[in-house]
N, C-alpha and C positions, 0 to 999 in steps of 0.2 A: 190856434197861436201855436206856436213850437217854443219851448224853452230854451232859448241860445245855450250853447252847449253842453244840455243836458247830462250827457253823459262821456264829456269830454274833461270833466273835472277827476282833481285823484282826491278819494275820499277823506285822508288824513291832512291834507294840507290846510284844509278849514278847520278840521274838529281841534288844530292845536293851538290855532288861534283862541280859541272860545273860550277855554274855561278861563282864562283869567278873567273876562268880562262877567261871567252869570250871575255875578251878584245882582247886578239890574234885573236879574228875570223873577226877583220876588213878583212884581207884580203880575203873575200869570196867577199866581195862584189866590190873589185877589178879584184878578176880572173873574177867574172860578167862582167864586163865593160868591160874585151877583150873579151868575147865570145862576143859581140854587132857587132864587126868588121866582122863579117860573116852575108851576105846578106840573105842568108837562114834562119839562125838562129831569124835573125830580123823579117822576116815572121812569123814565127810558134809562138815567142816570142809576138808577136802581136796578133795572133789567139786567144793564150792561155789567152793572157790579157783580151783581151775582152769576154770570154764565164765565166771568175773566176771574173770579176772586183765585181761583187757585194756579191760574198764570201769571196773574201778580204778585202771589204771595212770595215777599223773599228770602227763601231759605237761606241758612249759615252756608259759608262758600266752603260747601266739603260735596265730595263725590258720596256720600251718603246721603246728604241731604237731599240734592239733585237728582238722588236718582229714584227718591220715593215720587216724583211726579213722572209719570206716565203714560197721562192723557194731553193728545194734542188737543191746543186751545181750539176750539171750534168756533165758528161762527155764528152768526145771529141766529137763531131757532126760528123766529116768527118773520113773516114779511109785513114790513107794514106798509101803508099806501100811500104813495109818493115819497118813500126814504128807500134810498139804496147805502148799507152798511158796507164800508171797508177798512179793513185791517191794517193799523200802520206801524209794523216790525212786530217784531216778536223775538222773545229767546226760546230756544229747544228745549221741550219741556220733561225731555229725559237729561237735558244738559245746559245747565241754565248758563253756563260760561260761551255757549255758542248761541251768538247775535245774529240774528237773521236782517239784514236792513234794506227792506224792502217794503212796497206796497203790497199788499196782497189782496186782491190781484192787481198788478201793476197797471194796467188799462181797464178801462168801463164803458161803457156804451150806456147813455141815461136817456129820455124824453125831457122836451122841455117841461118847464115847472116842479122839477126834479130835486128835494133835497139828496144830496151826498154827506153824511155822517162820516166821518173818519172816527176809530177808534184808537184811541191811544193807551196801550196798558202795559207796554213791555217796562222789563227795569231801566232800558236804556231810553234818555228822550230822545223823541224824534220831533218834526215840527210838518205842517202842511203848507207849503208857501207859493204861490201865485203872484208872481211877476206879470205885470201888461205886458203886451208885445211889445219885442225892439229896446224893453229895459234889459239888461242884466245886472245876475242879481250882486249886491255888493261886495265888496272886497271883502279878506278874512279881515275877525275883529270887530267890523259894523255892529254895534250894539242894537240896532234899531230893529234888523229881525230877529233877536231872538225873545221880546216880548210879542204880545198880539198886536195882531191889526184886523180886528172881525169886519166880514163884509156889513155895510151899513145900508145893504137890499140884494135881489135877485146878483147876482155875478156875471157880467159881459166880457169879462175882460180887459178893461180897460184900468182895472183900479188893482194895488198890491193888496192883497187881501193873504193873511199868516195866522194859523195858529198860534205861534209862538211857540218854544218847547215845552212839551210835556212828555209823561208826566212828571213833575219835580218831587211826588211823594208816592205812597205805595196806590192812591186812588187813582184808579182809570179817569180819563178825561175825553169828551165829545168837541167834534167839534163839526158844523155842518156848515154848506153852502147849498144855497138854490141856485139851479143855475137854468138862467132865463133866454138865453138865446143859443142857438146853434151854433154848433164851430166845438172845435177841438183845440183843447186846453190843456196844457203841462203844468206842471208842480215838482216842486222836487224840496227836502228835510236840508236846512239850513247848515245843518253840520254835519251830514250825509251827504254831499252832493251828487254820490252815483244812486243814490236813493231816488228815484224820479218817478212820477206816473203821469197819466195820461187820461182825460175824461174827454168822450166825445158825447157831443149834447144834437140829438137829432128829434127832428117834427112827429117822425111814425113812431108810435108807442111799440107797435110791433117790431120796429127793429131795434127795441131796448132791451138790456139784458135785463133779467129778472134777478132777484136777489138767489135765488137757486142759482142762476148760471154765475154770481159774481163766488158764492161762497166755494162753487166745485171749483172756479179754475182759480179762488185764492188758494185750497186748498190742496191742490197740484203743486202748485208754484212751492205752495211753502215746501212740501214734500220734496220738490226737486233741491230746493237750497238749504232744507235741513241734512241734505245726504250730502250733497257737495260741502257743509261746514263741519258733518262729522268724519267725513274725509281727511279735512283738512287739521283737525283735532289729532284724528288717530297719529297723521304724520309727525304733528308737532311733539306731541308727546312721546313717540316712538324714538325721539332723536337721542343717537348715542352722545352723552357728556361730551362738549368739546373742550379741550384742556389743553393748555402751556407749561411744561417744567420749569422753573427757573432756577437762577445759580444757587441759590443758598439752599435749594433742595425741596420749596416748597413747591406748590402746586395753583395755576392761576386758571379758575373755570368760569365760566360762559354759561351766561343762564337769559333766555327766550322770552322776551316781554312781548307776548302773543303772535297771530297771525293772521293776514287777512285774505279773503277771496272777493270777486266782482258782487258779491251777494250777501258774503256775513264778515261777522270780526271774533275771532275766536281769542276769547278774553281770559286766557291761562298763562302759566309761566311754564317753561321748557326747561333743562328734564327735571322730571318729577323728583328724581331721586339722582345724588352724586356723593362716591364716597369723598368728601370733603374731610381733609386734617386739621387740629390746630396749628394756624400761622397760614394759611393757606388764603388766597384769595379769592373772591365772589364775585365777576364782572356782568352788571344788568346789560342787556344790549338790546334797544326797540329796532328790528328790524319788520315791526309792522307799518300798518299806515296808519297806525291810531295812537295821540298820544300816549303814555303810561306813567305810573310812579312804581318805586322801588319804596314802599313806607315799611319802616319799623316800629309799631306803636310803642310794645314791649309796656302796654298796661298806660300810657296816655291818652288823652282823648284826641283821636283822628278828627282832623279839620272836614269839614264839608268841601265837597266838590265846586262848590258853588260861589267861593269866595278866595281872597288874595293868597291865603296860608297854603293852598295847594302846589304853586307852582312854587314856594321858597325851599330854599338847600337848606338843611338846616343835619348837623351843626354847621357847616362849611363843604366846601367844594371837593369831592372825589381825589384819593381815595380815603375813606373814614375805617377808622377800628371798631367795631360794634361792640357792644356791651347789652345786657338783657335788661338794663334799667332806663336808658336815656331813649328818646324820639331821634328817628334816623329818616330824613324824607332827601331822597333825590333830586326833588323838584320836577315840574314837567321834562319827560326824555321826547323829543321830536319823532316824528314818525320819518320813516326811510320813503320819502315821497318826493318826488314825484316815485315812483317804484323803483330801487336801484339807481337813484340819482338824488339821492337827499343829501340830510348834512351828513358830514365824514362821521364813521364810527365812534372817533370820539368825542362828539357832542351827542353824540345818543346811547352814549354810555355809561355808567358811573361803576365804581370798585369799590368793595368793603372789604378787610381783612377780619378773620375770624383769630378772635384773640386767646379761646378756654373753647372746653372739651361744654356742647350746652347746642340746644334747640332756638333757633332764629327764625321769628314766624314774619313774614311780613306782605303788605298788601297790596291792590295799588286802589291809593284814593278814588280815581275817577269811577273806577267800575267794580266798587264794592257792593253793590245789589245786585250785581253779576258773578259774585263770586270768586273774582279774583286774587287770588292767595297762592302763596305757598311757604315754605319754610326750608335754612338750612340746618341739618343737623351734624356737628360738628366731632370726630370721634378722638 
């Protein structure tokens, strides 16, 4: 089965519609608790947690914290009879702000009656979603694909099967599908539609991948996508600050909100430093293919990325004058999607006036676990 339009989707276009509806995803956690009743699942989950503990840990969003993690997340260390493990997305172990939005590896070949176990352990949630042949994925914002629809038996390609978004917390999640029918089955992540995979099921076990094959190919692809993401991150942070002189003698500065490649999201603001003066204006512009916020919490509670508060513009529309006590939020700034043909820049932007010499720390509510934060220092 070939998933319709699997690589023709624009990643950010769907992501933007997801966030306002994620409150419905509380069911995912409940379903995960039910799975814990099975003793065998407990043993498997413990093994995965032990091996992925370092990769799933959520350090503060600073360069110092991310530099401490240097080991590439490893694949499954032990082969299990009849089970093949596949990693579903990872963040760069050397820079958590680089998210690899791919299944590792993208394609596998397994024998009939093999269980494929997807390991979802990155700071960014993903899904493993199979749609029946001929059925298009639902339009953006459809809540039905955000919660899990587990298989009711061996998968033959005729039913919708979905892990739901996971993980929604620090604990890794596993999702199992048993393939009993020969054929080729495509799947995707419902919030990252460029993130696609294929399972080919064969009768002859000699033609199937071993766990070693899968791990090696996944590691090779991961290194390629990490190189891709690291180059994009270097380009992003190396940008010269874009600015415009204002008639009153002040300056308007522009901050880029992340970047996107075919295989990665760069979850960082740039430029890192700009010579902002009192009275200047800082404009956040989203030219990436993912939605973002610029949120100044100033010690106030930060809302979770699973409720309506994330989209609320507080205290009002652009421009706003900053201070160091109140809560400010741009709301969701939409992505520039399709690339270069998204909403006008004015719709993807938000301006803040800097009224005094101080440091103003901001973050993206959607990507706190991936360390997306920055600061404005005015002198």
